[in-house]
Phi, psi and omega in degrees: 000331179302318181299314180296314180299316180294317178297317179296317179299319180296320180283318186289346173296331182265320188203140177302136184300322178295323178293326174298317179296319178297312179302316180299318179294317179297322178296319182285321191242353187297158353293143188220147178281150178302323181293330176289323176297312180301315181295314183295319184264001179057051178249157172284163177299321180296314179296319179299314180299316180299314181291319179295321177299314180296317180293323178293317179296329178279355179078017184266341172225155174244142181242124181231150176302144177280117183295339181265352180204103185293349181279349184224187180216171180246143180250130178233150177283140175262173175301322178295323176294318177298318179296320178297319177298314180301315180295318181294316178298316180297322177298318177294317179299315180299315180297313182288324179299320180294331180282320186258013185305326183262010179282151175286163177300323179295318179296318179297316180297318179295315179298318179299315180297317181291320178293321177298315179298317178298314179299318179295317178294320180298319181293335182269355184293149178289156178301147178295141179289141177289147179295154178301132181294334180287346181291332180076177180298154183303318182296328178290319179299318180296317180295322181295316179297317178299317180296322179292324182292331184275352180287000000 
Protein backbone atom coordinates (compact mmCIF):
# COMPACT_ATOMS: atom_id res chain seq x y z
CA UNK A 1 0.00 0.00 0.00
CA UNK A 2 2.92 2.37 0.56
CA UNK A 3 3.70 2.29 -3.16
CA UNK A 4 0.11 3.15 -4.09
CA UNK A 5 -0.09 5.85 -1.43
CA UNK A 6 3.21 7.42 -2.52
CA UNK A 7 2.25 7.29 -6.19
CA UNK A 8 -1.14 8.82 -5.47
CA UNK A 9 0.41 11.61 -3.37
CA UNK A 10 2.88 12.40 -6.15
CA UNK A 11 0.17 12.63 -8.77
CA UNK A 12 -2.47 14.29 -6.58
CA UNK A 13 -0.15 17.18 -5.80
CA UNK A 14 -0.70 18.18 -9.40
CA UNK A 15 -4.19 16.96 -10.16
CA UNK A 16 -7.07 15.18 -8.43
CA UNK A 17 -7.00 11.45 -9.25
CA UNK A 18 -10.63 11.41 -10.40
CA UNK A 19 -9.87 14.30 -12.74
CA UNK A 20 -6.98 12.28 -14.16
CA UNK A 21 -9.47 9.47 -14.83
CA UNK A 22 -11.92 11.90 -16.47
CA UNK A 23 -9.15 13.34 -18.66
CA UNK A 24 -8.04 9.84 -19.65
CA UNK A 25 -11.57 8.82 -20.60
CA UNK A 26 -12.14 12.00 -22.61
CA UNK A 27 -8.81 11.39 -24.36
CA UNK A 28 -9.81 7.81 -25.21
CA UNK A 29 -13.46 8.37 -26.14
CA UNK A 30 -14.00 12.10 -26.73
CA UNK A 31 -16.01 13.90 -27.72
CA UNK A 32 -18.17 12.35 -25.02
CA UNK A 33 -21.32 13.27 -23.11
CA UNK A 34 -21.15 13.86 -19.35
CA UNK A 35 -23.61 11.02 -18.65
CA UNK A 36 -21.30 8.60 -20.47
CA UNK A 37 -18.38 9.81 -18.34
CA UNK A 38 -20.46 9.31 -15.19
CA UNK A 39 -21.51 5.80 -16.22
CA UNK A 40 -18.04 4.68 -17.26
CA UNK A 41 -16.30 6.03 -14.14
CA UNK A 42 -19.21 5.24 -11.81
CA UNK A 43 -19.61 8.83 -10.68
CA UNK A 44 -22.73 10.70 -9.71
CA UNK A 45 -24.00 13.41 -12.03
CA UNK A 46 -23.05 15.99 -9.42
CA UNK A 47 -19.48 14.71 -9.09
CA UNK A 48 -19.12 14.53 -12.86
CA UNK A 49 -20.33 18.11 -13.21
CA UNK A 50 -17.96 19.31 -10.49
CA UNK A 51 -14.94 17.65 -12.11
CA UNK A 52 -15.85 18.84 -15.60
CA UNK A 53 -16.29 22.40 -14.35
CA UNK A 54 -12.84 22.33 -12.73
CA UNK A 55 -11.23 20.82 -15.84
CA UNK A 56 -12.94 23.36 -18.09
CA UNK A 57 -11.82 26.25 -15.86
CA UNK A 58 -8.27 24.86 -15.99
CA UNK A 59 -8.48 24.83 -19.80
CA UNK A 60 -8.01 21.05 -19.97
CA UNK A 61 -11.37 20.24 -21.58
CA UNK A 62 -13.69 22.14 -23.88
CA UNK A 63 -17.44 21.85 -23.60
CA UNK A 64 -19.61 22.38 -26.68
CA UNK A 65 -23.34 21.87 -27.29
CA UNK A 66 -24.20 18.43 -28.62
CA UNK A 67 -25.46 18.97 -32.19
CA UNK A 68 -27.62 15.83 -31.98
CA UNK A 69 -29.23 16.69 -28.61
CA UNK A 70 -29.64 20.29 -27.44
CA UNK A 71 -30.28 19.13 -23.85
CA UNK A 72 -26.69 18.05 -23.32
CA UNK A 73 -23.17 18.80 -24.44
CA UNK A 74 -19.97 17.11 -25.54
CA UNK A 75 -16.65 17.19 -23.73
CA UNK A 76 -13.39 17.26 -25.69
CA UNK A 77 -9.78 17.29 -24.58
CA UNK A 78 -7.80 20.46 -25.25
CA UNK A 79 -4.08 20.71 -26.00
CA UNK A 80 -3.58 21.72 -22.38
CA UNK A 81 -5.48 18.60 -21.29
CA UNK A 82 -3.29 16.40 -23.49
CA UNK A 83 -0.21 18.03 -21.99
CA UNK A 84 -1.54 17.38 -18.47
CA UNK A 85 -2.02 13.70 -19.30
CA UNK A 86 1.54 13.48 -20.64
CA UNK A 87 2.98 15.13 -17.53
CA UNK A 88 0.92 12.89 -15.23
CA UNK A 89 1.89 9.72 -17.10
CA UNK A 90 5.55 10.75 -17.03
CA UNK A 91 5.34 11.36 -13.27
CA UNK A 92 3.95 7.84 -12.82
CA UNK A 93 6.61 6.32 -15.08
CA UNK A 94 9.35 8.11 -13.16
CA UNK A 95 7.99 6.97 -9.80
CA UNK A 96 7.60 3.33 -10.83
CA UNK A 97 10.88 3.19 -12.74
CA UNK A 98 12.76 4.23 -9.62
CA UNK A 99 11.09 1.41 -7.68
CA UNK A 100 11.70 -1.40 -10.21
CA UNK A 101 15.06 -0.18 -11.51
CA UNK A 102 16.94 -3.17 -10.08
CA UNK A 103 14.35 -5.79 -11.12
CA UNK A 104 15.18 -8.43 -13.70
CA UNK A 105 13.46 -8.38 -17.11
CA UNK A 106 11.55 -11.51 -16.06
CA UNK A 107 10.28 -9.83 -12.88
CA UNK A 108 9.17 -6.76 -14.83
CA UNK A 109 7.38 -8.97 -17.39
CA UNK A 110 5.65 -10.96 -14.63
CA UNK A 111 4.56 -7.80 -12.80
CA UNK A 112 3.30 -6.30 -16.06
CA UNK A 113 1.28 -9.42 -16.85
CA UNK A 114 -0.24 -9.54 -13.37
CA UNK A 115 -1.10 -5.83 -13.33
CA UNK A 116 -2.68 -6.17 -16.78
CA UNK A 117 -4.71 -9.14 -15.54
CA UNK A 118 -5.77 -7.20 -12.44
CA UNK A 119 -6.84 -4.19 -14.53
CA UNK A 120 -8.85 -6.41 -16.88
CA UNK A 121 -10.57 -8.17 -13.98
CA UNK A 122 -11.27 -4.83 -12.30
CA UNK A 123 -12.86 -3.47 -15.47
CA UNK A 124 -15.19 -6.51 -15.67
CA UNK A 125 -16.50 -6.28 -12.10
CA UNK A 126 -20.19 -5.55 -11.65
CA UNK A 127 -21.21 -2.09 -10.44
CA UNK A 128 -21.19 -1.69 -6.68
CA UNK A 129 -24.59 -2.16 -5.13
CA UNK A 130 -26.22 0.99 -3.82
CA UNK A 131 -26.71 1.06 -0.06
CA UNK A 132 -30.13 0.15 1.27
CA UNK A 133 -32.32 3.26 1.26
CA UNK A 134 -33.70 2.32 4.69
CA UNK A 135 -30.23 2.64 6.16
CA UNK A 136 -30.44 6.43 5.98
CA UNK A 137 -27.55 8.83 5.88
CA UNK A 138 -24.27 7.72 7.46
CA UNK A 139 -24.50 10.31 10.25
CA UNK A 140 -27.94 8.99 11.24
CA UNK A 141 -26.69 5.41 11.35
CA UNK A 142 -23.82 6.48 13.62
CA UNK A 143 -26.20 8.31 15.98
CA UNK A 144 -28.54 5.32 16.05
CA UNK A 145 -25.70 2.94 16.96
CA UNK A 146 -24.48 5.32 19.69
CA UNK A 147 -28.03 5.56 21.10
CA UNK A 148 -28.40 1.78 21.16
CA UNK A 149 -25.11 1.38 23.02
CA UNK A 150 -26.23 3.70 25.84
CA UNK A 151 -29.47 1.80 26.56
